[in-house]
C-alpha positions as CSV (number, residue, x, y, z in Angstrom):
1,M,17.4,2.7,3.1
2,V,13.4,3.1,2.8
3,T,11.6,6.0,3.8
4,C,8.7,5.4,6.4
5,F,6.2,8.4,7.1
6,I,5.2,8.3,10.9
7,R,2.7,10.4,12.9
8,E,3.8,12.7,15.7
9,R,3.9,11.5,19.3
10,G,1.0,11.1,21.1
11,S,-1.0,10.0,18.1
12,G,-2.7,6.8,18.5
13,T,-1.4,5.4,15.3
14,R,2.3,6.3,16.3
15,T,2.0,3.6,18.7
16,Y,1.0,0.9,16.2
17,Q,3.7,2.2,13.7
18,E,6.4,1.9,16.4
19,R,5.1,-1.6,17.5
20,A,5.0,-2.8,13.6
21,L,8.4,-1.3,12.7
22,S,9.9,-2.9,15.6
23,Q,8.1,-6.5,14.6
24,L,9.3,-5.9,10.9
25,N,12.9,-5.1,11.9
26,L,13.0,-2.7,8.7
27,S,15.9,-0.4,8.5
28,S,13.9,2.7,7.5
29,Y,14.4,6.8,7.4
30,L,11.5,7.9,9.5
31,V,9.8,11.2,8.5
32,K,7.4,12.6,11.2
33,I,4.2,14.0,9.3
34,N,1.3,15.4,11.2
35,S,-1.3,14.9,8.5
36,T,-2.7,11.7,7.3
37,S,-3.5,13.3,3.9
38,L,-0.1,14.4,3.3
39,I,1.0,10.9,4.3
40,K,-1.3,9.5,1.7
41,N,-0.1,11.8,-1.0
42,M,3.4,11.0,-0.2
43,I,2.7,7.1,-0.4
44,H,0.5,7.6,-3.8
45,A,3.6,9.4,-5.3
46,N,5.9,6.3,-4.2
47,N,8.0,8.4,-2.1
48,G,7.9,5.7,0.7
49,F,5.5,3.7,2.9
50,S,3.4,4.0,6.4
51,I,1.4,2.0,8.5
52,V,-1.8,3.6,8.9
53,S,-5.4,2.9,10.5
54,K,-7.6,1.3,8.0
55,S,-10.5,3.9,8.9
56,I,-8.2,6.5,6.4
57,L,-8.5,4.1,3.6
58,T,-10.9,4.9,0.8
59,P,-12.2,2.7,-2.0
60,Y,-9.7,4.2,-4.1
61,D,-6.8,3.0,-1.8
62,I,-8.1,-0.7,-1.9
63,K,-9.5,-1.1,-5.3
64,N,-8.5,-4.2,-7.1
65,R,-7.3,-5.7,-4.0
66,S,-8.4,-9.4,-3.0
67,E,-10.2,-9.9,0.1
68,K,-7.0,-11.2,1.7
69,H,-5.0,-8.3,0.8
70,K,-7.8,-5.7,0.8
71,Y,-6.0,-3.1,2.7
72,C,-2.3,-3.7,1.7
73,S,-0.2,-2.7,-1.1
74,P,3.6,-2.3,-1.7
75,F,3.5,1.4,-0.4
76,L,0.3,1.4,1.9
77,F,-0.1,-1.0,5.0
78,S,-3.0,-1.3,7.5
79,Y,-1.7,-2.5,10.9
80,A,-5.0,-3.1,13.1
């Protein structure tokens, strides 16, 4: 089972996370985190994945990515 970090209820991102997880049909252990910085740190430590707004990504997060996969990596996804 894969760990997925999600935002708290009421967060605009949470709506997109729930929609994407439903569409992807992933069997994930969900961990609610109220901090986007902490979510990014957990992902960078390879502790799981998340579906985040591309507005929180920095050049560090997306360096060395092709234009097609500019905001995607095995551990960091952007869902718009």
